[in-house]
N, C-alpha and C positions, 0 to 999 in steps of 0.2 A: 503451407507454413511458411518455408525455409527454413535457417539456420539457429531456431530458435531453441538455446543450448535452458532448460529446465533448471532452474535453484539448484533442486539438489546437486548438480553435475557441478555447481560452481561454487564459489569459497565467497560462500556470504558469511564466513565468518566477522564483520565488521556494519552488518545493515541494521544494525537492533541488539539492544541489551533490554533488559527486562529491570526494572525498577523495583525498588520495594513497597508493597499496596500492601495490606490484611486482608484482602477479599480479592481483593477483583486484579486484571491482569495489566498493570499500569509499562509501558512503551517508552523507552527513548533513537528515538531511527534515526539513521542516515542515509544520508547522500552529498553525493558531488555537485550534481543539480539537483533542482526543482522536478524536473522530468523520474530522475534514478529515487530522488525521498516516498516519489510514493509506486514506486518501483519497488520502493526494496520493503514499503507498509503493508503493501499488498504479501508480497511474500510472508510480515510479520504476522499477517492477524492469518493467512491457512495454514499458515506454518502452525498454528493454536487450536486448529482448526482440526487436521486430518495430520497423518503421517505423514509426508511427502513426498515421502521414496518409494511405496508403491503408486505414485497419480501420474498414469497417459497423461502428455502434452497435446493430442492431435485434434481437440474439438477447442472447437474459439467462442467465448465472449464479447462482446462487445459491451462500453462502459462509459458513456457519456453524460456531466454534472459541472456544473457553474456554482461557484461558491462564491462569496466575494472577499474571503482573501483566502493566501492558500491554506491553512490552517481551515476550515471552515469547506475547502475542494477535498480538502482532503480525507474526513470527517465522515463528505458524502458518500468518497469513492468509497468508505469503510463499510459504512451504510450497504451502499446496495451491493456492495462485493455480500453483503451478511445477507441481504433479501433473498440474493438470485441460490446460497448455498441451501438459505432453509425453502424457501419456495422451488426450486431445479434441481437438490443437490447437485450444483456446478461446485464445482472444489479444484484454482489455481493451480498450476505449477509450474508459471512460467507468465511473463508478461510483458508487453511492449504500455510505454505509456507518451502521450504528445500531451504538453501543455502552449494552446492557445487565450488570446486577451489579453494576455499577460502585458502590464506597462513596463518600460524597460526603467528601472539603477537613473538617479545621477546622474555628471559623466564622473568617471574614476572608477566608478565600480566595475566589477571581473562583468565581462561579454556574456548576454544569457540573463544574468540574474537579473530578477525579480524581487519590485520591494513588497514585505509581510503584509501589508494593507490592503494589494494589487489582486483584483478580481483576477480569478482565472475559469480557462474551464478548462476540463480533461477531457484528452483522448484515450482510455486504454485499450488495449485489445491486452485480453484475459484467458492464455492457454490452456484447458486440464482436461478433465472430466465430465460425466456424475458420479453419485459418490453410487459405491457398490460394497457394499457392505461384505460379500463374500471377502474382498480383496483387499480394502481399506478398512484402517482402524481409527475411526473416530478417537478426538479430543478432548478438549475441554468446548464447553455448549455456554459459545458467545449468547447472547442475551439483548445487547442491542452498542452499540460504537456510541460513547459520549460523547458531552460538549466537556465533560468534568477537566478540569485540565490540560484542553490539548492547547498546544500551540504548536508555530511553525514561525523558525526563523532563519534568516541567513547567518553564515557567519563570516566576516569577511575573510576572503584566501581559504578559505576550508570549507566551503559547499550550505548542505544545508543538516537541519535537525530540525523534528519533530519531535511530541511528547503527547501520549493517542493512552487513554482509558477505555478496556474491552471490560466490558459486564457480563463479567461469567457469574 
């Protein structure tokens, strides 16, 4: 796996904030690049389903998702992570994300930036392990990654932001 450092060993304090919502988990996620926005989204998701401090990052799970926009691809990635958590018991402790097929923004945009309406393909390697209830503490039960208030947008000179609502 190389030098992959788990999220708990890194300063992830600026990755996301939890916004006010009366019943569900409403997140605003940040990343300096689209890839890091998606990685931080995985961190936010897994950090809500399990205490990541005891999760090893020795196994690898691959997720490949396409979406008509970064927001839809993000929702698809998190929904697939939820599905794999529910069916395989896999919880992530670190991730590497690659974005493919994105159309660059018009001239003058930051290098590597994509438009918020551009179709994207996401390839993610999630490093973690299967949940072992004798070693891991499970937190919230996430029922779905919703479309409600789902957004992803580039902030010129300030990276990317997204909002995601997890139905708990």
